[in-house]
C-alpha positions in Angstrom: -17.0 -11.1 -17.0 -14.8 -13.8 -15.5 -16.5 -16.5 -13.6 -16.6 -16.2 -9.8 -14.5 -13.0 -9.4 -16.7 -12.1 -6.5 -14.2 -12.3 -3.7 -11.6 -9.7 -3.3 -8.3 -11.6 -3.0 -6.4 -10.4 0.0 -7.4 -7.3 2.1 -9.6 -4.8 0.3 -7.4 -1.9 -0.9 -10.3 0.4 -1.8 -11.2 3.5 0.3 -14.8 3.6 -1.0 -17.4 3.5 1.7 -19.3 0.7 0.0 -17.4 -2.6 -0.4 -20.2 -3.6 -2.8 -19.4 -0.6 -5.0 -15.7 -1.3 -4.9 -16.4 -4.9 -5.9 -18.6 -3.7 -8.7 -15.7 -1.7 -10.1 -13.4 -4.7 -9.9 -15.8 -7.1 -11.5 -17.1 -4.8 -14.2 -14.1 -2.8 -15.3 -10.9 -4.3 -13.8 -10.9 -8.1 -13.7 -12.3 -8.6 -17.2 -9.4 -6.5 -18.6 -6.7 -8.0 -16.4 -4.1 -10.1 -18.2 -3.9 -13.7 -17.2 -0.4 -13.4 -15.8 -1.5 -10.5 -13.6 -4.4 -12.4 -12.3 -2.2 -15.4 -11.5 0.3 -13.2 -9.7 -2.5 -11.4 -7.8 -3.9 -14.7 -6.6 -0.5 -16.0 -5.5 0.3 -12.8 -3.7 -3.1 -12.9 -1.8 -1.7 -15.9 0.1 1.4 -14.0 1.3 1.4 -12.7 5.0 2.0 -9.2 3.7 -0.5 -9.3 0.9 -1.7 -5.8 1.8 1.5 -4.4 0.3 0.5 -5.4 -3.2 -0.6 -2.9 -5.8 -4.4 -2.7 -5.9 -5.7 -4.0 -9.3 -7.8 -0.9 -9.9 -4.8 1.3 -9.3 -2.8 -1.0 -11.6 -5.4 -0.5 -14.3 -4.8 3.3 -14.2 -1.1 2.9 -14.1 -1.3 0.8 -17.3 -3.4 3.6 -18.9 -0.8 6.2 -18.1 2.0 4.0 -19.4 0.2 4.0 -22.7 -0.7 7.7 -22.6 3.0 8.8 -22.3 4.2 6.0 -24.7 6.6 4.9 -21.9 9.7 3.0 -23.1 12.1 3.7 -20.2 10.7 3.4 -16.7 11.8 3.0 -13.1 10.1 1.4 -10.2 11.1 1.9 -6.5 9.7 -0.9 -4.4 8.7 -4.2 -6.2 7.3 -6.6 -3.6 6.1 -9.7 -5.6 6.0 -7.7 -8.8 2.4 -7.0 -9.8 3.0 -3.4 -10.9 6.3 -4.5 -12.4 4.7 -7.2 -14.5 1.9 -4.8 -15.4 4.5 -2.3 -16.6 6.5 -4.9 -18.5 3.3 -6.1 -20.3 2.4 -2.4 -21.1 5.6 -1.1 -22.6 6.9 -1.9 -26.1 9.1 -4.9 -26.8 12.2 -2.7 -26.7 11.1 -1.0 -23.5 13.2 -1.2 -20.3 12.4 -1.1 -16.6 14.9 -0.4 -13.8 13.4 -2.0 -10.7 14.9 -1.4 -7.3 14.1 -3.2 -4.0 15.9 -4.4 -1.0 14.1 -7.8 -0.8 14.7 -10.2 -3.7 12.9 -12.9 -1.8 9.5 -11.5 -2.5 10.4 -10.7 -6.1 11.2 -14.4 -6.5 7.5 -15.2 -5.8 6.4 -13.4 -9.0 9.5 -14.1 -11.1 8.3 -17.5 -12.5 5.1 -15.7 -13.8 7.2 -12.9 -15.2 9.4 -15.4 -17.0 6.4 -17.3 -18.3 4.8 -14.1 -19.6 8.0 -13.6 -21.7 8.8 -10.1 -20.4 11.8 -10.7 -18.1 14.2 -9.3 -20.7 12.6 -5.9 -20.2 13.5 -5.8 -16.5 16.8 -4.8 -14.8 16.2 -5.8 -11.2 18.5 -4.1 -8.7 18.9 -5.2 -5.1 19.8 -2.0 -3.4 18.6 0.8 -1.1 16.9 3.2 -3.5 18.4 6.6 -2.7 22.1 5.6 -3.2 21.1 3.9 -6.4 19.2 6.9 -7.7 22.1 9.1 -6.9 24.4 6.7 -8.8 22.1 7.0 -11.8 22.2 10.8 -11.7 26.0 10.7 -11.8 25.6 9.9 -15.4 24.3 13.1 -17.1 22.7 11.0 -19.8 20.1 9.7 -17.3 18.8 13.2 -16.5 15.4 13.8 -18.2 15.7 10.3 -19.8 12.8 8.4 -18.1 9.2 8.4 -19.3 7.5 7.0 -16.2 8.2 6.0 -12.6 6.2 4.2 -9.9 7.2 4.6 -6.3 5.9 2.2 -3.6 8.6 2.1 -0.9 9.4 3.5 2.5 7.2 6.5 3.0 9.8 8.5 5.0 11.9 8.9 1.9 9.1 9.8 -0.5 10.2 13.5 -0.5 13.7 12.5 -1.3 12.6 10.1 -4.1 10.6 12.9 -5.5 13.6 15.2 -5.9 15.5 12.5 -7.8 12.5 11.8 -10.0 12.2 15.4 -11.0 15.7 15.1 -12.4 15.3 11.6 -13.9 11.9 12.2 -15.6 11.6 14.0 -18.9 9.3 17.0 -19.0 5.9 15.4 -19.7 6.9 12.2 -17.9 4.8 10.8 -15.1 5.5 9.5 -11.6 2.9 7.8 -9.5 3.3 7.5 -5.8 1.4 4.8 -3.9 -0.2 4.8 -0.4 -0.8 8.6 -0.3 -4.0 8.2 1.7 -2.3 5.7 4.1 -5.3 3.6 5.0 -7.3 6.7 5.6 -5.1 7.8 8.5 -4.4 11.2 6.8 -7.7 12.4 8.2 -7.3 10.7 11.6 -6.0 12.3 14.8 -2.7 11.0 16.1 -4.6 9.6 19.1 -6.7 7.2 17.1 -4.2 6.3 14.4 -3.0 2.7 14.8 0.5 2.7 16.3 2.1 0.8 13.4 0.9 3.5 11.0 1.8 6.6 12.9 5.4 7.3 11.6 4.6 6.8 8.0 1.3 8.8 8.4 3.3 11.9 9.3 5.6 11.3 6.3 2.7 11.0 4.0 1.0 14.1 5.4 4.2 16.1 4.8 4.7 14.6 1.3 1.1 15.4 0.2 1.6 19.1 1.2 5.0 19.1 -0.6 3.4 17.8 -3.9 0.5 20.3 -3.6 3.0 23.2 -3.5 5.4 21.9 -6.1 5.1 24.0 -9.3 7.2 21.5 -11.3 4.3 19.0 -11.4 0.7 18.8 -12.3 -1.0 16.4 -9.9 -4.1 14.4 -9.3 -4.7 12.7 -5.9 -6.9 9.7 -6.6 -8.7 7.5 -4.1 -7.7 4.2 -5.8 -6.2 1.4 -3.8 -4.6 3.0 -0.7 -4.5 6.4 -2.5 -2.2 7.2 -5.4 -0.9 10.6 -6.5 -0.2 11.1 -10.2 2.4 13.7 -11.0 3.3 14.9 -14.5 6.5 16.9 -14.7 5.7 20.2 -16.4 9.0 22.0 -15.8 
């Protein structure tokens, strides 16, 4: 176990009732297996004013496992922030693997870019500064992109999750996996509108609608996991 991992860097992303139990998971199973570049990026991101946007390391560990399980070579990421999940993906896929990463804010990506470069995986990444929906539609104009992606990770504007999902069902191959982040939205999915913090209300409604959509979607097999801020794992089955 690494020395002095005891503090959770940045806001706790876990939804477990016991902070001590969440810390146990991090210290016992997550931090000892976390690659050095990921640890470095996590620590740098913890000092950012919007550190809570970062992918939780325990969720990241599960993402890495799924990347290996589906033998991902061609992946797409919507929403990059400082690049923790992007770096994790680049470290997990083969040397000839490729990631299309789409985000509107290159400034935050630049925070993690030196670490990505130092890790020797920048050549796997095609970073696109764009709104996601127009870019995804552009990808789909090329018939060769349909059913040609192994894995996707979506952590962007929640109001468009349902629209991203429709594009992913065309881009992913059957047997491919897409993981959506923040699907428990700080626990507000079980709060009344009256007690939900104002800044979380709009996205809360979008997440509630999206969760119902996924539960009813026969094209995917799903698992809703209480990791980080909630993640939903979807495997395309038809």
